[in-house]
C-alpha angles and dihedrals in degrees: 000000000000119000115236113223116211120212119209145145110257122236116257143174130208128210126189122210137169095275098040142291138309123212114197115194121194109225107162113193095007113128122216089244090063096053131089129187119191136174122204126161092344092307112122112203124194114188139161148121143244124214119227112259117242115254135036106294097154094212127117093228089068097056122105109266138188118189145172130187122188122195125183108221120230115243089247092068118100105226092203094057101055111131126190127197130178122202136150095351094311123111111202121196114194110203113192123205118240107275095246090058097054111102113243139179117248116212120231113229122214120224 
């Protein structure tokens, strides 16, 4: 019996904050070793796969999966400060704004 591999775009959420943006991608059952994150010409690509679990689980999360998600980065994002973490089936990409674009408080000096 041949395993059918589904191809789909994973679900994700974005959150903006003062210093940048976070992109959280739901990847249940996908190990870090099966993930790849690349950046080329301001296009961030997240790709990977998940092997089908042995047994008859009857749930979609256990099917074999191949996926790719491409995101064009806004010009405000600092390419050198992208951080990626993987925990509990969630891949989080922290995209920092360029330093000069982050709001900051300026102290008032007394004479």
